[in-house]
C-alpha positions as CSV (number, residue, x, y, z in Angstrom):
1,M,205.9,240.8,1.7
2,N,206.5,237.3,3.2
3,P,210.2,236.4,2.3
4,I,209.2,232.7,1.9
5,A,206.6,233.5,-0.8
6,R,209.4,234.8,-3.1
7,W,210.6,231.3,-3.7
8,I,207.1,229.9,-4.5
9,R,205.3,230.4,-7.7
10,A,201.7,231.5,-7.7
11,E,200.5,228.3,-9.6
12,T,202.4,226.2,-6.9
13,E,200.7,228.0,-4.1
14,E,197.4,227.8,-5.7
15,R,197.7,223.9,-6.1
16,F,199.0,223.5,-2.6
17,F,196.0,225.5,-1.2
18,R,193.7,223.3,-3.1
19,L,195.4,220.1,-1.9
20,L,195.0,221.4,1.7
21,D,191.3,222.3,1.1
22,R,190.7,218.6,-0.1
23,L,192.6,217.3,2.9
24,L,190.8,219.4,5.4
25,F,187.5,218.5,4.0
26,A,188.5,214.7,4.4
27,A,189.5,215.5,7.9
28,G,186.2,217.0,8.6
29,L,184.5,214.0,7.3
30,L,186.6,211.8,9.7
31,S,185.8,214.0,12.6
32,L,182.1,213.8,11.8
33,A,182.4,210.1,11.7
34,V,184.1,210.0,15.1
35,L,181.5,212.1,16.8
36,L,178.6,210.4,15.2
37,R,180.2,206.9,16.3
38,E,180.6,208.3,20.0
39,L,177.2,210.1,19.9
40,G,175.2,207.3,18.7
41,W,177.1,204.0,19.5
42,G,179.4,205.1,22.3
43,G,179.4,203.0,25.3
44,T,177.7,200.1,23.4
45,S,181.0,198.1,22.8
46,G,182.5,198.4,26.3
47,G,184.5,201.6,25.5
48,R,187.4,199.7,23.4
49,Y,187.0,202.3,20.6
50,W,187.2,205.4,22.9
51,Q,190.8,205.7,23.0
52,W,190.9,205.5,19.2
53,S,188.5,208.2,19.0
54,L,190.4,210.4,21.1
55,L,193.6,209.7,19.3
56,A,191.8,210.4,15.9
57,A,190.3,213.6,17.3
58,K,193.7,214.9,18.5
59,A,195.4,214.0,15.2
60,I,192.7,216.0,13.4
61,L,193.2,219.1,15.4
62,I,197.0,218.9,14.9
63,F,196.4,218.8,11.2
64,V,193.9,221.7,11.3
65,A,196.6,223.9,13.1
66,V,199.4,222.8,10.9
67,Q,197.7,223.3,7.6
68,G,196.4,226.8,8.8
69,L,199.9,227.8,9.9
70,A,201.4,226.5,6.5
71,R,199.0,228.7,4.7
72,Y,200.3,231.7,6.3
73,A,203.9,230.8,6.0
74,I,203.9,230.5,2.1
75,H,201.3,233.2,1.2
76,A,202.8,236.5,0.0
77,R,200.5,238.6,2.5
78,P,199.7,236.3,5.4
79,W,197.8,239.2,7.3
80,I,195.6,239.9,4.3
81,Y,194.8,236.4,3.7
82,A,193.8,235.9,7.4
83,W,191.6,239.1,7.2
84,R,189.9,237.9,4.0
85,H,189.5,234.3,5.4
86,K,188.1,235.3,8.9
87,G,186.2,232.0,9.3
88,H,189.3,229.8,8.5
89,S,191.5,231.9,10.8
90,A,189.1,231.5,13.7
91,M,189.1,227.8,13.1
92,V,192.8,227.6,13.3
93,L,192.8,229.6,16.6
94,L,190.2,227.4,18.1
95,A,192.2,224.2,17.0
96,L,195.4,225.7,18.7
97,A,193.3,226.6,21.8
98,A,191.7,223.0,22.0
99,L,195.2,221.5,21.8
100,A,196.7,223.8,24.3
101,G,193.9,223.2,26.8
102,E,193.3,219.5,26.3
103,S,195.3,218.2,29.3
104,T,194.1,220.8,31.7
105,A,190.5,220.3,30.8
106,T,190.7,216.4,30.9
107,R,192.3,216.5,34.6
108,Y,189.6,219.1,35.5
109,L,186.7,216.8,34.4
110,H,188.3,213.8,36.1
111,A,188.6,215.6,39.3
112,H,185.3,217.4,39.5
113,V,182.7,215.3,37.5
114,P,181.0,212.3,39.1
115,P,182.1,208.9,37.6
116,E,178.6,208.3,36.2
117,Q,178.7,211.6,34.2
118,L,182.5,211.4,33.2
119,R,182.0,209.8,29.9
120,L,179.3,212.3,29.0
121,A,181.4,215.3,30.0
122,L,184.4,213.9,28.1
123,L,182.1,213.3,25.0
124,G,181.0,217.1,25.2
125,F,184.6,218.2,25.3
126,L,185.6,216.0,22.4
127,A,182.6,217.6,20.5
128,L,183.6,221.2,21.4
129,S,187.3,220.3,20.3
130,Q,186.2,219.2,17.0
131,L,184.2,222.3,16.3
132,P,186.9,224.0,14.2
133,V,187.3,221.2,11.7
134,L,183.6,220.5,11.6
135,A,182.9,224.1,10.8
136,A,185.5,224.1,8.1
137,T,183.8,221.0,6.6
138,L,180.4,222.5,6.7
139,L,182.0,225.8,5.2
140,A,183.5,223.8,2.3
141,F,180.1,221.8,1.9
142,A,178.1,225.0,1.9
143,R,180.5,226.7,-0.8
144,Q,180.1,223.7,-3.0
145,S,176.5,222.9,-2.5
146,T,175.4,226.5,-3.1
147,S,177.5,226.7,-6.4
148,L,176.4,223.3,-7.7
149,G,172.9,223.2,-6.3
150,F,171.8,226.3,-7.9
151,R,173.3,225.4,-11.2
152,F,171.0,222.3,-11.7
153,F,167.9,223.2,-9.7
154,N,165.9,226.3,-8.9
155,A,165.6,227.9,-5.4
156,G,162.2,226.1,-4.7
157,Q,163.4,222.7,-5.7
158,I,166.5,223.0,-3.5
159,F,164.3,224.3,-0.6
160,V,162.1,221.1,-1.0
161,L,165.2,218.8,-1.2
162,T,166.9,220.3,1.9
163,F,163.9,219.5,4.0
164,V,163.6,216.0,2.7
165,L,167.4,215.2,3.2
166,A,167.2,216.7,6.7
167,A,164.4,214.6,7.7
168,A,166.1,211.4,6.3
169,L,169.3,212.3,8.2
170,G,167.4,213.0,11.3
171,A,165.8,209.6,11.0
172,L,169.2,208.0,10.7
173,L,170.4,209.8,13.9
174,L,167.4,208.8,15.9
175,K,167.8,205.2,15.1
176,T,171.2,205.1,16.7
177,P,171.5,203.0,19.9
178,N,172.1,206.0,22.1
179,A,169.2,208.2,21.0
180,T,166.6,205.8,22.5
181,R,166.1,204.1,25.8
182,D,164.9,200.8,23.9
183,P,166.4,200.8,20.5
184,A,164.8,197.3,19.5
185,S,161.2,198.7,20.1
186,F,161.8,201.9,18.0
187,T,161.0,201.4,14.5
188,W,162.2,203.1,11.3
189,M,158.7,204.6,10.6
190,Q,158.6,206.0,14.1
191,A,162.2,207.5,13.5
192,A,161.2,209.0,10.1
193,F,157.9,210.4,11.6
194,T,159.6,212.0,14.6
195,S,162.4,213.4,12.5
196,T,160.1,214.9,9.9
197,S,157.9,216.4,12.7
198,A,160.9,218.0,14.2
199,V,162.3,219.3,10.8
200,C,159.0,220.6,9.8
201,V,158.5,222.2,13.4
202,T,155.1,220.3,13.7
203,G,155.2,218.6,17.2
204,L,153.1,215.6,16.2
205,T,154.6,212.4,17.7
206,V,153.9,208.7,17.7
207,V,156.0,208.2,20.7
208,D,156.5,209.8,24.1
209,V,159.6,212.1,23.8
210,E,160.2,212.1,27.5
211,A,159.8,208.3,27.9
212,V,161.3,206.9,24.6
213,F,164.3,209.4,24.1
214,T,167.5,209.6,25.9
215,P,169.1,213.0,26.5
216,V,171.2,212.3,23.3
217,G,168.1,211.8,21.4
218,Q,166.4,214.8,22.8
219,F,169.4,216.8,21.8
220,I,169.2,215.4,18.2
221,I,165.5,216.4,18.1
222,M,166.3,220.0,19.1
223,L,168.9,220.3,16.6
224,L,166.4,219.2,14.0
225,I,163.8,221.7,15.2
226,Q,166.4,224.5,15.0
227,A,167.5,223.5,11.4
228,G,163.9,223.4,10.3
229,G,162.9,226.5,12.1
230,L,165.7,228.6,10.9
231,G,165.7,227.0,7.5
232,I,168.2,224.6,6.2
233,M,168.8,226.6,3.2
234,T,169.2,229.7,5.2
235,L,171.9,228.0,7.3
236,T,173.6,226.7,4.3
237,Y,173.7,230.2,2.7
238,L,175.0,231.7,6.0
239,L,177.9,229.2,6.0
240,G,178.7,230.1,2.4
241,L,178.9,233.7,3.5
242,L,181.2,232.8,6.3
243,A,183.4,230.6,4.0
244,A,184.0,233.0,1.1
245,G,183.3,236.4,2.7
246,G,180.4,237.0,0.1
247,A,178.0,235.3,-2.1
248,S,177.7,235.0,-5.8
249,L,174.9,236.8,-7.8
250,R,173.3,233.3,-8.7
251,N,173.1,232.5,-4.8
252,R,171.8,235.9,-4.0
253,Y,169.2,236.0,-6.6
254,A,168.0,232.4,-5.6
255,M,167.8,233.5,-2.0
256,Q,166.1,236.7,-2.9
257,S,163.2,234.6,-4.5
258,L,162.7,232.8,-1.3
259,L,163.2,235.7,1.2
260,D,161.0,238.1,-1.0
261,E,163.8,240.8,-0.8
262,R,163.4,243.7,-3.1
263,S,167.1,244.3,-3.6
264,L,169.8,241.7,-4.1
265,G,172.0,243.8,-2.0
266,E,169.9,243.3,0.9
267,V,170.0,239.5,0.9
268,S,173.3,238.9,2.7
269,S,172.2,241.2,5.4
270,A,168.9,239.7,5.6
271,I,170.3,236.3,6.2
272,V,172.6,237.5,8.9
273,Q,169.7,239.4,10.6
274,V,167.6,236.3,10.6
275,A,170.2,234.3,12.3
276,A,170.9,237.0,14.8
277,F,167.1,237.5,15.5
278,T,166.8,233.7,16.0
279,F,169.6,233.1,18.4
280,A,169.1,236.3,20.3
281,I,165.5,235.8,21.0
282,E,165.9,232.0,21.9
283,A,168.7,233.0,24.2
284,A,166.5,235.5,26.1
285,G,163.6,233.1,26.2
286,A,165.8,230.3,27.6
287,F,167.0,232.7,30.4
288,F,163.4,233.5,31.5
289,L,162.2,230.0,31.1
290,F,165.1,228.9,33.4
291,H,164.2,231.5,36.0
292,F,160.4,230.9,35.9
293,H,160.4,227.0,36.0
294,Q,160.7,226.3,39.7
295,G,158.9,223.2,39.4
296,I,162.1,221.3,38.4
297,A,164.4,223.2,40.8
298,H,165.2,219.7,42.3
299,L,166.9,218.6,39.1
300,P,170.6,219.4,38.4
301,W,171.7,222.6,36.9
302,D,172.6,221.1,33.6
303,E,169.3,219.3,33.1
304,R,167.3,222.4,34.1
305,A,169.4,224.4,31.5
306,F,168.9,222.0,28.8
307,S,165.1,221.9,29.4
308,A,165.0,225.8,29.1
309,V,167.0,225.9,25.9
310,F,164.9,223.0,24.5
311,H,161.5,224.6,25.0
312,A,162.8,228.0,24.0
313,V,164.0,226.7,20.7
314,S,160.8,224.6,20.4
315,A,158.5,227.6,21.1
316,F,160.2,230.2,18.9
317,C,160.4,227.6,16.1
318,N,156.8,226.9,16.7
319,A,157.6,223.1,17.0
320,G,155.4,222.1,20.0
321,F,157.9,219.5,21.2
322,S,158.2,219.2,25.1
323,L,160.3,217.2,27.3
324,H,157.2,216.7,29.5
325,S,154.7,213.8,28.4
326,A,151.9,216.1,29.4
327,G,153.5,219.0,27.5
328,M,152.5,222.5,29.0
329,A,149.8,220.5,30.9
330,H,152.6,219.4,33.2
331,P,151.5,220.2,36.9
332,S,154.4,222.4,37.3
333,L,153.5,224.4,34.2
334,A,149.7,224.6,33.8
335,A,149.4,227.0,36.5
336,N,152.7,228.9,36.0
337,N,151.5,231.9,34.2
338,S,155.0,233.6,34.0
339,Y,156.4,230.5,32.2
340,L,153.3,230.3,29.8
341,F,153.6,233.9,29.0
342,V,157.2,233.5,28.0
343,I,156.3,230.6,25.8
344,M,153.4,232.7,24.2
345,A,155.8,235.5,23.4
346,L,158.3,233.2,21.7
347,V,155.5,231.5,19.7
348,T,154.1,234.9,18.6
349,L,157.5,236.2,17.6
350,G,158.3,233.0,15.5
351,G,154.9,233.2,14.0
352,L,155.2,236.7,12.8
353,G,157.9,235.8,10.4
354,F,161.4,237.3,9.9
355,P,160.3,240.0,7.4
356,V,158.0,241.6,10.1
357,L,160.7,241.2,12.6
358,R,163.2,243.0,10.6
359,N,160.8,245.7,9.8
360,L,159.7,246.2,13.3
361,W,163.4,246.5,14.3
362,A,164.1,249.0,11.6
363,W,161.1,251.0,12.7
364,A,161.9,250.8,16.4
365,L,165.5,252.1,15.7
366,A,164.3,254.9,13.7
367,R,161.7,256.1,16.3
368,W,164.2,255.7,19.1
369,K,166.8,257.9,17.4
370,G,164.2,260.4,16.7
371,L,165.0,260.6,13.0
372,P,162.4,260.9,10.1
373,A,162.0,257.3,8.9
374,P,162.7,256.7,5.4
375,E,160.4,254.4,3.3
376,S,162.5,251.2,4.2
377,N,162.2,251.9,8.0
378,R,158.6,252.4,8.1
379,L,156.1,249.7,8.9
380,S,155.3,248.1,5.5
381,V,152.0,247.2,4.3
382,H,153.1,243.5,4.7
383,S,153.9,244.1,8.4
384,K,150.7,246.0,9.1
385,I,148.5,243.2,7.6
386,V,150.4,240.5,9.5
387,L,150.2,242.3,12.8
388,I,146.4,243.2,12.5
389,T,145.4,239.8,11.3
390,S,147.5,238.1,14.1
391,L,146.1,240.2,16.6
392,A,142.5,239.6,15.4
393,L,142.9,235.9,15.3
394,T,144.5,235.8,18.7
395,T,142.0,237.9,20.6
396,G,139.0,236.7,18.6
397,G,140.1,233.0,19.2
398,A,140.6,233.5,23.0
399,A,137.2,235.2,23.3
400,A,135.5,232.4,21.4
401,F,137.1,229.8,23.6
402,L,136.1,231.7,26.7
403,L,132.4,231.8,25.7
404,E,132.1,228.2,24.6
405,S,134.1,226.3,27.1
406,P,134.7,227.0,30.8
407,Q,138.3,228.0,30.9
408,N,140.3,230.7,32.5
409,V,141.7,233.7,30.5
410,M,145.2,232.4,30.4
411,D,144.3,229.1,29.1
412,A,142.0,230.5,26.4
413,L,144.7,232.8,25.3
414,F,147.4,230.3,25.3
415,L,145.3,228.0,23.2
416,S,144.4,230.6,20.8
417,V,148.2,231.6,20.3
418,S,149.3,228.0,20.1
419,A,146.5,226.7,17.9
420,R,147.6,228.6,14.9
421,T,151.2,227.2,14.7
422,A,152.7,226.0,17.9
423,G,150.8,222.9,19.3
424,F,151.4,223.4,23.0
425,N,148.5,222.8,25.3
426,T,147.8,223.4,29.0
427,F,144.9,220.9,29.3
428,D,143.6,217.8,27.4
429,I,142.0,219.3,24.2
430,S,140.0,216.1,23.6
431,T,137.6,217.4,26.3
432,L,136.6,220.2,24.0
433,N,133.2,220.1,22.4
434,L,132.8,220.0,18.5
435,Y,132.4,223.8,18.2
436,A,135.6,224.5,19.9
437,V,137.4,221.6,17.9
438,G,135.9,223.4,14.7
439,L,137.4,226.6,15.8
440,L,140.7,225.0,16.4
441,V,140.5,223.7,12.9
442,L,140.0,227.0,11.5
443,L,143.0,228.6,13.4
444,M,145.3,225.7,12.4
445,F,144.3,226.0,8.7
446,V,145.2,229.8,8.7
447,G,148.5,229.2,10.6
448,G,151.2,231.7,10.9
449,S,152.8,234.4,8.7
450,P,155.1,234.1,5.6
451,G,158.9,234.0,6.2
452,G,158.6,232.6,9.7
453,T,158.6,229.1,11.4
454,A,154.8,228.6,11.0
455,G,152.6,226.6,8.5
456,G,149.1,226.7,7.2
457,V,147.9,229.0,4.2
458,R,149.4,231.9,6.1
459,T,147.7,235.0,7.6
460,T,148.3,237.3,4.5
461,S,146.6,234.7,2.1
462,I,143.3,234.9,4.3
463,A,143.5,238.8,4.8
464,I,144.0,239.3,1.0
465,L,141.1,237.0,0.1
466,L,138.8,238.7,2.6
467,L,140.0,242.2,1.4
468,D,139.3,240.9,-2.2
469,V,135.7,239.9,-1.4
470,W,135.1,243.5,0.2
471,R,136.6,244.8,-3.1
472,V,134.2,242.9,-5.1
473,L,131.2,243.9,-2.8
474,R,132.2,247.7,-3.2
475,G,132.5,247.2,-7.0
476,R,136.3,248.4,-7.3
477,Q,138.7,247.3,-9.8
478,S,141.7,247.6,-7.7
479,Q,142.5,246.6,-4.1
480,I,143.9,249.4,-2.0
481,V,145.2,248.6,1.2
482,F,146.9,251.4,3.6
483,G,147.4,253.5,0.6
484,R,149.0,250.8,-1.4
485,K,147.6,249.0,-4.5
486,I,147.9,244.9,-3.9
487,S,149.0,243.5,-7.3
488,R,146.8,241.0,-9.2
489,Q,149.8,238.4,-8.8
490,V,149.6,238.6,-5.1
491,R,145.9,238.0,-5.1
492,D,146.1,235.1,-7.6
493,R,148.8,233.5,-5.3
494,A,146.7,233.8,-2.2
495,L,143.6,232.3,-3.9
496,A,145.8,229.5,-5.3
497,A,147.2,228.7,-1.9
498,V,143.9,228.5,-0.2
499,V,142.2,226.4,-2.9
500,L,145.2,223.9,-3.2
501,S,145.3,223.6,0.5
502,L,141.5,222.8,0.8
503,L,141.9,220.3,-2.1
504,L,144.8,218.7,-0.5
505,L,143.3,218.4,3.0
506,G,140.0,217.0,1.4
507,F,141.7,214.3,-0.4
508,S,143.9,213.4,2.6
509,I,141.0,213.3,5.0
510,G,139.2,210.9,2.8
511,L,142.3,208.8,2.3
512,M,143.0,208.6,6.0
513,R,139.5,207.3,6.7
514,W,139.7,204.9,3.7
515,L,143.0,203.4,5.2
516,Q,141.5,203.3,8.8
517,P,137.7,203.4,8.6
518,E,137.4,203.3,12.4
519,I,138.7,206.9,12.6
520,P,135.8,209.5,13.5
521,A,135.5,212.1,10.7
522,H,136.2,215.0,13.2
523,S,139.6,213.2,14.4
524,A,140.6,212.9,10.7
525,I,139.9,216.5,9.8
526,F,141.6,217.6,13.0
527,E,144.7,215.5,12.4
528,C,145.2,216.3,8.9
529,T,144.8,220.1,9.4
530,S,147.2,220.0,12.3
531,A,149.8,218.2,10.4
532,F,149.3,220.5,7.2
533,G,149.4,223.6,9.6
534,T,152.5,222.3,11.3
535,V,150.7,222.7,14.5
536,G,151.1,219.5,16.5
537,L,147.8,219.4,18.4
538,T,146.0,216.1,18.3
539,L,142.8,214.6,19.8
540,G,144.7,211.6,20.6
541,L,144.7,209.9,17.2
542,T,148.4,210.3,16.3
543,P,149.9,207.2,18.2
544,S,147.1,204.9,16.9
545,L,147.7,205.9,13.2
546,S,148.7,202.9,10.8
547,P,152.1,203.1,9.0
548,P,150.3,204.1,5.8
549,N,148.6,207.0,7.5
550,Q,151.9,207.9,9.3
551,A,153.3,208.2,5.8
552,L,150.4,210.4,4.8
553,V,150.9,212.7,7.9
554,I,154.6,212.9,7.0
555,F,153.7,214.1,3.5
556,L,151.2,216.6,5.0
557,M,153.9,217.9,7.5
558,L,156.4,218.5,4.6
559,T,153.9,220.1,2.4
560,G,152.7,222.5,5.1
561,R,156.1,223.6,6.2
562,I,157.6,224.1,2.6
563,G,154.3,225.7,1.5
564,I,151.9,224.1,-1.0
565,L,152.2,226.9,-3.5
566,L,156.0,226.7,-3.4
567,L,156.0,222.9,-3.7
568,A,153.7,223.0,-6.7
569,T,155.5,225.7,-8.6
570,S,158.9,224.2,-7.9
571,L,157.8,220.8,-9.3
572,L,155.7,222.1,-12.3
573,Q,157.7,223.4,-15.3
574,R,156.5,226.8,-16.2
575,P,155.5,227.5,-19.8
576,D,157.1,230.3,-21.8
577,P,154.8,233.4,-21.8
578,A,152.1,233.2,-24.5
579,R,152.9,235.5,-27.5
580,I,149.2,235.8,-28.4
581,D,146.0,236.5,-26.7
582,H,142.6,234.9,-26.9
583,P,139.2,236.6,-27.3
584,R,137.3,236.7,-23.9
585,G,134.7,234.2,-23.0
586,V,131.3,235.0,-21.3
587,L,130.6,233.1,-18.0
588,Q,128.0,233.7,-15.5
589,I,128.6,233.3,-11.7
């Protein structure tokens, strides 16, 4: 037992720790303010605030280290405390390491970094040095938000609010002077549109990402894509796990409803696996993209690396954003089949959904070990339906594009994969005929699979509806798929999702043409479907949209990413179950 702890009462220790928590949270807010100031406004005032920012950052690191050591000094069992609060212990160690290596790192940067890149390198070191306190603040915020948020809102409402708030925060960051090359000409509506498109992993833009945004702005867009693709609520829950070493029953139940997990005990492991799959796949994709993109070999190493990471994140999250004005139609990419294949693989994996990826991983491990797979490690009905439907849509779409328009196999396959969710294109799709455009609309309407990074009505909804039609034609009462009965509730939700989506799209298309009568009907249909399916393809209409129509597209992107059924059920108050039944009415069909 710690000898110092014998002289301190438990109540005093608890009050002292609570005070340190509040001070640490305040230090985190100050650190965030310093970083945002330097990231968004650094260099716009002649550098007069730079020394103050460095001084504040160093003071914050000293506080983080001192408060951590103070906790261990007065706790009765410091080693047990450090083990139970592994996240906090790691932050203290990182703060001590940053303080110890500050002078060496600064001297190295001044000696080896060119003068024109020195400030950016110093800013990067400042950001890295502040990671411990920023992490502590995020952990504290996650702990409080998950406990307070689930107390007043249901899981669906919080899911909606997180995307809205993230889009608003992203717009504020993109409006900072350092985010764009010409801040005066970049409007608030353009910032809101770009931020929403990134958070909702859509890819529609009213400005040229390569020409308008600086590397800082492009980095902000990448962070918004990552947050939107992985799921802001998932990130918050994961931070809560790191902060407290576990999660409350209320929080696990709320996340269970969003992740569609069968067991509350599997929720925490599911969240960790989702994050692990995301970062591992994106890292592998960035490695291959860096290796295969020889067209930018003349650029510095750091710019090539950022391009690889940006496109890997954008592809896996099905965002469709590119650092090239022409997208994948860039001369160095359009004929680079190896690069395009990696993009297609990332898009496909992200579009399958995390439940399918987890199921495939468990199934593959069981087969590799040669063990008899239990029920939990077999391919589920959901995974089988998703895989078969995705394969049918991809191959069928590619074959249809090959028959209808003169393209090579890679272009047709890439367009078929990208059309359902990603929004990348290897050629100008405005050159397609109306039949091919109509096929694109159908693929965009279907979208990806549940639990992933895609939008649309989802592959499972379309598959269940088609199977239900076949059930009616066969005169069967129950829908049996792969030896399993599909519940009436699942079939009802699939029908409701498709019907609500059609109604919303019909109303949106009419409203868009009413606001701008000069828009052709097929362009309005394509634009609204692309926004709702979070695809990002356009026939060239997006930059010419009026501000009201931009607001309409923003709403469609949010609705498509959240899910129209989740949005509707989270906003509507569900009545209590009826205690009486009514006589059946006779209706002819």
